[in-house]
NUNUKE-44037 format. One record per atom (N, C-alpha, C, O, CB): residue number from 0; atom name; x, y, z negated. Coordinates in Angstrom, 3 decimals. Glycine has a CB too. Layout:
+-----+------+----------+----------+----------+
! seq ! atom !        x !        y !        z !
+-----+------+----------+----------+----------+
! NUM !   CA !        X !        Y !        Z !
...
+-----+------+----------+----------+----------+
END
This chain:
+-----+------+----------+----------+----------+
! seq ! atom !        x !        y !        z !
+-----+------+----------+----------+----------+
!   0 !    N !   -6.600 !   20.619 !   38.708 !
!   0 !   CA !   -6.583 !   19.484 !   37.788 !
!   0 !    C !   -6.116 !   20.462 !   36.353 !
!   0 !    O !   -5.277 !   21.361 !   36.422 !
!   0 !   CB !   -5.352 !   18.073 !   38.360 !
!   1 !    N !   -6.776 !   20.110 !   35.199 !
!   1 !   CA !   -6.140 !   20.591 !   33.993 !
!   1 !    C !   -5.254 !   19.651 !   33.506 !
!   1 !    O !   -5.202 !   18.441 !   33.729 !
!   1 !   CB !   -7.055 !   20.931 !   32.973 !
!   2 !    N !   -4.457 !   20.469 !   32.706 !
!   2 !   CA !   -3.059 !   20.363 !   32.374 !
!   2 !    C !   -3.101 !   19.760 !   30.674 !
!   2 !    O !   -3.815 !   20.351 !   29.864 !
!   2 !   CB !   -2.254 !   22.022 !   32.610 !
!   3 !    N !   -2.510 !   18.895 !   30.368 !
!   3 !   CA !   -2.529 !   18.126 !   29.300 !
!   3 !    C !   -1.953 !   18.821 !   28.044 !
!   3 !    O !   -0.794 !   18.656 !   27.665 !
!   3 !   CB !   -1.855 !   16.941 !   29.622 !
!   4 !    N !   -2.882 !   19.632 !   27.417 !
!   4 !   CA !   -1.932 !   20.442 !   25.915 !
!   4 !    C !   -1.511 !   19.597 !   24.891 !
!   4 !    O !   -2.074 !   18.723 !   24.233 !
!   4 !   CB !   -2.841 !   21.558 !   24.951 !
!   5 !    N !   -0.146 !   20.168 !   24.919 !
!   5 !   CA !    0.728 !   19.558 !   23.896 !
!   5 !    C !    1.187 !   20.055 !   23.059 !
!   5 !    O !    2.202 !   19.599 !   22.534 !
!   5 !   CB !    1.570 !   19.097 !   24.182 !
!   6 !    N !    0.694 !   20.973 !   22.716 !
!   6 !   CA !    1.018 !   22.193 !   21.615 !
!   6 !    C !    1.077 !   21.316 !   20.410 !
!   6 !    O !    2.037 !   21.351 !   19.640 !
!   6 !   CB !   -0.250 !   23.550 !   21.434 !
!   7 !    N !   -0.101 !   20.413 !   20.223 !
!   7 !   CA !   -0.502 !   19.972 !   18.764 !
!   7 !    C !    0.238 !   18.531 !   18.593 !
!   7 !    O !   -0.060 !   17.920 !   17.566 !
!   7 !   CB !   -2.311 !   19.830 !   18.555 !
!   8 !    N !    1.058 !   17.989 !   19.371 !
!   8 !   CA !    1.620 !   17.138 !   19.495 !
!   8 !    C !    2.799 !   16.786 !   18.256 !
!   8 !    O !    3.103 !   15.680 !   17.810 !
!   8 !   CB !    1.942 !   17.336 !   20.705 !
!   9 !    N !    3.321 !   18.105 !   17.891 !
!   9 !   CA !    4.328 !   18.103 !   17.075 !
!   9 !    C !    3.654 !   17.508 !   15.371 !
!   9 !    O !    4.017 !   16.619 !   14.601 !
!   9 !   CB !    4.984 !   19.742 !   17.183 !
!  10 !    N !    2.621 !   18.450 !   15.344 !
!  10 !   CA !    2.147 !   18.601 !   13.779 !
!  10 !    C !    1.645 !   17.189 !   13.912 !
!  10 !    O !    2.008 !   16.436 !   13.009 !
!  10 !   CB !    0.874 !   19.944 !   13.253 !
!  11 !    N !    0.726 !   16.574 !   15.048 !
!  11 !   CA !    0.161 !   15.195 !   14.697 !
!  11 !    C !    0.905 !   14.288 !   14.395 !
!  11 !    O !    0.647 !   13.433 !   13.548 !
!  11 !   CB !   -0.505 !   14.650 !   15.557 !
!  12 !    N !    2.128 !   14.380 !   15.185 !
!  12 !   CA !    3.087 !   13.039 !   14.764 !
!  12 !    C !    3.572 !   12.754 !   13.582 !
!  12 !    O !    3.641 !   11.682 !   12.980 !
!  12 !   CB !    4.222 !   12.974 !   15.385 !
!  13 !    N !    4.094 !   14.434 !   13.148 !
!  13 !   CA !    4.570 !   14.417 !   11.688 !
!  13 !    C !    3.466 !   14.161 !   10.922 !
!  13 !    O !    3.569 !   13.109 !   10.291 !
!  13 !   CB !    5.226 !   15.698 !   11.191 !
!  14 !    N !    2.580 !   14.683 !   10.782 !
!  14 !   CA !    1.533 !   14.271 !    9.881 !
!  14 !    C !    1.153 !   12.609 !    9.529 !
!  14 !    O !    0.838 !   11.931 !    8.551 !
!  14 !   CB !    0.357 !   14.920 !   10.482 !
!  15 !    N !    1.395 !   12.442 !   10.960 !
!  15 !   CA !    0.786 !   10.528 !   11.050 !
!  15 !    C !    2.453 !   10.136 !   10.299 !
!  15 !    O !    2.237 !    9.375 !    9.356 !
!  15 !   CB !    0.398 !    9.475 !   13.505 !
!  16 !    N !    3.480 !   10.328 !   10.392 !
!  16 !   CA !    4.638 !    9.880 !    9.924 !
!  16 !    C !    4.612 !    9.996 !    8.299 !
!  16 !    O !    5.251 !    9.259 !    7.549 !
!  16 !   CB !    5.767 !   10.666 !   10.608 !
!  17 !    N !    3.746 !   11.067 !    7.891 !
!  17 !   CA !    4.014 !   11.416 !    6.507 !
!  17 !    C !    2.961 !   10.672 !    5.990 !
!  17 !    O !    3.128 !   10.251 !    4.846 !
!  17 !   CB !    4.031 !   12.947 !    6.099 !
!  18 !    N !    1.955 !   10.415 !    6.531 !
!  18 !   CA !    0.792 !    9.550 !    6.031 !
!  18 !    C !    1.420 !    7.987 !    5.523 !
!  18 !    O !    1.627 !    7.480 !    4.420 !
!  18 !   CB !   -0.407 !    9.376 !    7.398 !
!  19 !    N !    1.586 !    7.563 !    6.853 !
!  19 !   CA !    2.442 !    6.150 !    6.852 !
!  19 !    C !    3.097 !    5.806 !    5.452 !
!  19 !    O !    3.001 !    4.906 !    4.618 !
!  19 !   CB !    3.727 !    6.231 !    7.975 !
!  20 !    N !    3.951 !    7.210 !    5.650 !
!  20 !   CA !    4.946 !    6.741 !    4.571 !
!  20 !    C !    4.535 !    7.030 !    3.035 !
!  20 !    O !    5.207 !    6.647 !    2.077 !
!  20 !   CB !    6.336 !    7.469 !    4.844 !
!  21 !    N !    3.171 !    7.859 !    2.929 !
!  21 !   CA !    2.851 !    7.905 !    1.605 !
!  21 !    C !    1.881 !    6.964 !    1.526 !
!  21 !    O !    1.124 !    7.080 !    0.563 !
!  21 !   CB !    2.465 !    9.173 !    1.096 !
!  22 !    N !    1.646 !    5.838 !    2.458 !
!  22 !   CA !    0.626 !    4.892 !    2.438 !
!  22 !    C !    1.378 !    3.714 !    1.917 !
!  22 !    O !    0.963 !    2.914 !    1.078 !
!  22 !   CB !   -0.085 !    4.672 !    3.823 !
!  23 !    N !    2.816 !    3.705 !    2.663 !
!  23 !   CA !    3.799 !    2.542 !    2.271 !
!  23 !    C !    4.040 !    2.673 !    0.929 !
!  23 !    O !    3.934 !    1.683 !    0.205 !
!  23 !   CB !    5.165 !    2.524 !    3.013 !
!  24 !    N !    4.426 !    4.014 !    0.373 !
!  24 !   CA !    5.092 !    4.115 !   -1.127 !
!  24 !    C !    3.813 !    3.558 !   -1.904 !
!  24 !    O !    4.053 !    2.766 !   -2.816 !
!  24 !   CB !    5.629 !    5.893 !   -1.700 !
!  25 !    N !    2.695 !    3.832 !   -1.686 !
!  25 !   CA !    1.389 !    3.312 !   -2.373 !
!  25 !    C !    1.420 !    1.919 !   -2.306 !
!  25 !    O !    0.907 !    1.261 !   -3.211 !
!  25 !   CB !    0.051 !    3.808 !   -1.729 !
!  26 !    N !    1.850 !    1.491 !   -1.540 !
!  26 !   CA !    1.730 !    0.238 !   -1.576 !
!  26 !    C !    2.664 !   -0.644 !   -1.940 !
!  26 !    O !    2.487 !   -1.860 !   -2.011 !
!  26 !   CB !    1.404 !   -0.043 !   -0.656 !
!  27 !    N !    3.965 !    0.110 !   -2.246 !
!  27 !   CA !    4.810 !   -0.732 !   -3.106 !
!  27 !    C !    4.628 !   -0.302 !   -4.250 !
!  27 !    O !    5.040 !   -1.101 !   -5.091 !
!  27 !   CB !    6.167 !   -0.789 !   -2.853 !
!  28 !    N !    4.188 !    0.618 !   -4.673 !
!  28 !   CA !    4.382 !    0.720 !   -6.155 !
!  28 !    C !    2.942 !   -0.222 !   -6.928 !
!  28 !    O !    2.861 !   -0.355 !   -8.149 !
!  28 !   CB !    4.411 !    2.618 !   -6.600 !
!  29 !    N !    1.993 !   -0.746 !   -6.036 !
!  29 !   CA !    1.213 !   -1.705 !   -6.526 !
!  29 !    C !    1.763 !   -2.973 !   -6.411 !
!  29 !    O !    1.052 !   -3.956 !   -6.616 !
!  29 !   CB !    0.046 !   -1.670 !   -5.984 !
!  30 !    N !    2.799 !   -3.072 !   -6.144 !
!  30 !   CA !    3.145 !   -4.890 !   -5.876 !
!  30 !    C !    4.351 !   -4.962 !   -7.245 !
!  30 !    O !    5.052 !   -4.055 !   -7.694 !
!  30 !   CB !    4.151 !   -5.419 !   -3.720 !
!  31 !    N !    4.270 !   -6.138 !   -7.584 !
!  31 !   CA !    4.414 !   -6.602 !   -8.915 !
!  31 !    C !    6.165 !   -7.003 !   -8.691 !
!  31 !    O !    6.382 !   -7.700 !   -7.700 !
!  31 !   CB !    3.177 !   -8.025 !   -9.352 !
!  32 !    N !    6.950 !   -6.752 !   -9.233 !
!  32 !   CA !    8.400 !   -7.327 !   -8.730 !
!  32 !    C !    8.837 !   -8.119 !  -10.187 !
!  32 !    O !    8.403 !   -7.769 !  -11.284 !
!  32 !   CB !    9.707 !   -5.866 !   -8.179 !
!  33 !    N !    9.386 !   -8.779 !  -10.061 !
!  33 !   CA !    9.628 !   -9.745 !  -11.217 !
!  33 !    C !   10.753 !   -9.131 !  -12.237 !
!  33 !    O !   11.670 !   -8.635 !  -11.583 !
!  33 !   CB !   10.146 !  -11.239 !  -10.602 !
!  34 !    N !   10.891 !   -9.052 !  -13.244 !
!  34 !   CA !   12.083 !   -7.909 !  -14.217 !
!  34 !    C !   13.230 !   -8.935 !  -13.768 !
!  34 !    O !   13.992 !   -8.958 !  -12.801 !
!  34 !   CB !   11.856 !   -7.668 !  -16.490 !
!  35 !    N !   13.043 !   -9.748 !  -14.838 !
!  35 !   CA !   13.951 !  -11.059 !  -14.983 !
!  35 !    C !   13.612 !  -12.098 !  -14.226 !
!  35 !    O !   12.423 !  -12.414 !  -14.264 !
!  35 !   CB !   13.985 !  -11.613 !  -16.282 !
!  36 !    N !   14.507 !  -12.873 !  -13.378 !
!  36 !   CA !   14.387 !  -13.698 !  -12.394 !
!  36 !    C !   14.478 !  -14.839 !  -13.564 !
!  36 !    O !   15.497 !  -14.892 !  -14.252 !
!  36 !   CB !   15.486 !  -13.579 !  -11.079 !
!  37 !    N !   13.516 !  -15.651 !  -13.755 !
!  37 !   CA !   14.441 !  -17.088 !  -14.234 !
!  37 !    C !   15.152 !  -17.796 !  -13.563 !
!  37 !    O !   14.776 !  -18.223 !  -12.471 !
!  37 !   CB !   13.822 !  -18.081 !  -14.656 !
!  38 !    N !   16.081 !  -18.010 !  -13.969 !
!  38 !   CA !   17.404 !  -18.758 !  -13.775 !
!  38 !    C !   16.971 !  -20.583 !  -13.760 !
!  38 !    O !   16.616 !  -21.099 !  -14.820 !
!  38 !   CB !   18.590 !  -18.256 !  -15.269 !
!  39 !    N !   17.053 !  -21.440 !  -12.447 !
!  39 !   CA !   16.454 !  -22.446 !  -12.678 !
!  39 !    C !   18.060 !  -23.171 !  -12.312 !
!  39 !    O !   18.792 !  -22.849 !  -11.377 !
!  39 !   CB !   14.934 !  -22.714 !  -11.812 !
!  40 !    N !   18.296 !  -24.125 !  -13.258 !
!  40 !   CA !   19.228 !  -24.963 !  -13.155 !
!  40 !    C !   18.876 !  -26.463 !  -12.629 !
!  40 !    O !   18.581 !  -27.265 !  -13.515 !
!  40 !   CB !   19.781 !  -24.936 !  -14.368 !
!  41 !    N !   18.875 !  -26.802 !  -11.657 !
!  41 !   CA !   18.688 !  -28.093 !  -11.161 !
!  41 !    C !   19.485 !  -29.405 !  -11.798 !
!  41 !    O !   20.705 !  -29.244 !  -11.807 !
!  41 !   CB !   19.009 !  -27.957 !   -9.791 !
!  42 !    N !   19.032 !  -30.643 !  -12.320 !
!  42 !   CA !   19.405 !  -31.449 !  -12.927 !
!  42 !    C !   20.595 !  -32.128 !  -11.858 !
!  42 !    O !   20.088 !  -32.798 !  -10.958 !
!  42 !   CB !   18.230 !  -32.192 !  -13.439 !
!  43 !    N !   22.050 !  -32.047 !  -11.839 !
!  43 !   CA !   22.771 !  -32.666 !  -10.667 !
!  43 !    C !   23.051 !  -33.462 !  -11.087 !
!  43 !    O !   23.411 !  -33.241 !  -12.244 !
!  43 !   CB !   23.725 !  -32.220 !  -10.006 !
!  44 !    N !   23.120 !  -34.411 !  -10.815 !
!  44 !   CA !   23.652 !  -35.955 !  -10.926 !
!  44 !    C !   24.645 !  -36.427 !  -10.001 !
!  44 !    O !   24.481 !  -36.103 !   -8.825 !
!  44 !   CB !   22.554 !  -36.928 !  -10.743 !
!  45 !    N !   25.804 !  -37.241 !  -10.348 !
!  45 !   CA !   26.498 !  -37.462 !   -9.622 !
!  45 !    C !   26.728 !  -38.793 !   -9.218 !
!  45 !    O !   26.915 !  -39.678 !  -10.053 !
!  45 !   CB !   27.280 !  -36.933 !   -9.938 !
!  46 !    N !   26.731 !  -39.052 !   -7.757 !
!  46 !   CA !   26.626 !  -39.932 !   -7.141 !
!  46 !    C !   27.970 !  -40.635 !   -6.969 !
!  46 !    O !   28.842 !  -40.053 !   -6.325 !
!  46 !   CB !   26.004 !  -39.559 !   -6.152 !
!  47 !    N !   28.234 !  -41.963 !   -7.546 !
!  47 !   CA !   29.395 !  -42.619 !   -7.323 !
!  47 !    C !   29.532 !  -43.352 !   -5.927 !
!  47 !    O !   28.742 !  -44.247 !   -5.629 !
!  47 !   CB !   29.541 !  -43.521 !   -8.395 !
!  48 !    N !   30.318 !  -43.048 !   -5.270 !
!  48 !   CA !   30.525 !  -43.955 !   -3.989 !
!  48 !    C !   31.956 !  -44.713 !   -4.119 !
!  48 !    O !   32.849 !  -44.175 !   -4.774 !
!  48 !   CB !   30.504 !  -42.978 !   -2.526 !
!  49 !    N !   32.149 !  -45.880 !   -3.532 !
!  49 !   CA !   33.271 !  -46.729 !   -3.864 !
!  49 !    C !   34.795 !  -45.818 !   -3.420 !
!  49 !    O !   35.952 !  -45.977 !   -3.807 !
!  49 !   CB !   33.041 !  -48.288 !   -2.944 !
!  50 !    N !   34.248 !  -44.932 !   -2.545 !
!  50 !   CA !   35.736 !  -44.264 !   -2.385 !
!  50 !    C !   36.554 !  -43.447 !   -2.828 !
!  50 !    O !   37.732 !  -43.225 !   -2.547 !
!  50 !   CB !   35.890 !  -43.865 !   -1.664 !
!  51 !    N !   35.238 !  -42.621 !   -4.175 !
!  51 !   CA !   35.689 !  -41.687 !   -4.885 !
!  51 !    C !   36.667 !  -42.406 !   -6.226 !
!  51 !    O !   37.563 !  -41.696 !   -6.681 !
!  51 !   CB !   34.388 !  -40.820 !   -5.286 !
!  52 !    N !   36.533 !  -43.314 !   -6.611 !
!  52 !   CA !   37.477 !  -44.192 !   -7.567 !
!  52 !    C !   38.414 !  -44.908 !   -6.578 !
!  52 !    O !   39.582 !  -44.823 !   -6.955 !
!  52 !   CB !   36.602 !  -45.369 !   -8.560 !
!  53 !    N !   38.271 !  -45.531 !   -5.523 !
!  53 !   CA !   39.505 !  -46.187 !   -4.805 !
!  53 !    C !   40.699 !  -45.098 !   -4.176 !
!  53 !    O !   40.414 !  -43.950 !   -3.834 !
!  53 !   CB !   38.865 !  -47.102 !   -3.499 !
!  54 !    N !   41.980 !  -45.639 !   -4.098 !
!  54 !   CA !   42.770 !  -45.138 !   -3.287 !
!  54 !    C !   42.650 !  -45.268 !   -1.889 !
!  54 !    O !   42.833 !  -46.422 !   -1.502 !
!  54 !   CB !   43.754 !  -45.485 !   -3.608 !
!  55 !    N !   42.416 !  -44.499 !   -1.075 !
!  55 !   CA !   42.237 !  -45.180 !    0.310 !
!  55 !    C !   43.899 !  -44.533 !    1.576 !
!  55 !    O !   44.152 !  -43.349 !    1.795 !
!  55 !   CB !   40.213 !  -44.442 !    1.004 !
!  56 !    N !   44.652 !  -45.669 !    2.114 !
!  56 !   CA !   45.532 !  -45.254 !    2.771 !
!  56 !    C !   44.979 !  -44.520 !    3.980 !
!  56 !    O !   43.897 !  -44.856 !    4.460 !
!  56 !   CB !   46.342 !  -46.247 !    3.000 !
!  57 !    N !   45.640 !  -43.606 !    4.441 !
!  57 !   CA !   45.532 !  -42.448 !    5.422 !
!  57 !    C !   46.443 !  -43.098 !    6.490 !
!  57 !    O !   47.638 !  -43.366 !    6.369 !
!  57 !   CB !   46.072 !  -40.851 !    4.827 !
!  58 !    N !   45.628 !  -43.303 !    7.580 !
!  58 !   CA !   46.662 !  -43.972 !    8.798 !
!  58 !    C !   46.546 !  -43.087 !   10.150 !
!  58 !    O !   45.584 !  -42.694 !   10.809 !
!  58 !   CB !   46.158 !  -45.727 !    9.247 !
!  59 !    N !   48.168 !  -42.927 !   10.292 !
!  59 !   CA !   48.152 !  -41.518 !   11.329 !
!  59 !    C !   48.594 !  -42.341 !   12.817 !
!  59 !    O !   49.264 !  -43.372 !   12.888 !
!  59 !   CB !   49.623 !  -39.992 !   10.758 !
!  60 !    N !   48.222 !  -41.845 !   13.541 !
!  60 !   CA !   48.390 !  -42.292 !   14.792 !
!  60 !    C !   49.454 !  -42.788 !   15.458 !
!  60 !    O !   50.337 !  -41.937 !   15.350 !
!  60 !   CB !   48.099 !  -41.568 !   15.370 !
!  61 !    N !   49.809 !  -43.610 !   16.023 !
!  61 !   CA !   50.952 !  -44.424 !   16.511 !
!  61 !    C !   51.638 !  -43.266 !   17.400 !
!  61 !    O !   51.062 !  -42.606 !   18.265 !
!  61 !   CB !   50.479 !  -45.909 !   17.404 !
!  62 !    N !   52.901 !  -43.163 !   17.034 !
!  62 !   CA !   53.880 !  -41.878 !   17.770 !
!  62 !    C !   54.359 !  -42.728 !   18.664 !
!  62 !    O !   54.361 !  -43.951 !   18.521 !
!  62 !   CB !   55.210 !  -40.993 !   16.862 !
!  63 !    N !   54.859 !  -42.012 !   19.792 !
!  63 !   CA !   55.299 !  -42.887 !   21.101 !
!  63 !    C !   56.725 !  -42.826 !   21.041 !
!  63 !    O !   57.452 !  -43.495 !   21.775 !
!  63 !   CB !   54.761 !  -42.313 !   22.620 !
!  64 !    N !   57.159 !  -41.965 !   20.103 !
!  64 !   CA !   58.875 !  -41.990 !   19.725 !
!  64 !    C !   59.139 !  -42.179 !   18.355 !
!  64 !    O !   58.899 !  -41.322 !   17.504 !
!  64 !   CB !   59.686 !  -40.589 !   20.067 !
!  65 !    N !   59.748 !  -43.555 !   18.068 !
!  65 !   CA !   59.988 !  -44.002 !   16.981 !
!  65 !    C !   61.741 !  -43.986 !   16.965 !
!  65 !    O !   62.398 !  -44.699 !   17.723 !
!  65 !   CB !   59.191 !  -45.373 !   16.830 !
!  66 !    N !   62.194 !  -43.285 !   16.222 !
!  66 !   CA !   63.755 !  -43.464 !   15.751 !
!  66 !    C !   64.079 !  -44.328 !   14.613 !
!  66 !    O !   65.250 !  -44.465 !   14.257 !
!  66 !   CB !   64.347 !  -42.154 !   15.348 !
+-----+------+----------+----------+----------+
END
């Protein structure tokens, strides 16, 4: 049974990784990135609720030891 020749695997894997790196770099350089993104400020409307203008009493739980 013949043995598998692994002497060329290192150069094959190295060249494959280098080729993938170069292809990814070329792909990234063709991609358009915005230089200055537009800042969109949404119109914020304040919703008035009844408890914003009124004073509300905060009730504490009844304590068992009242002095």
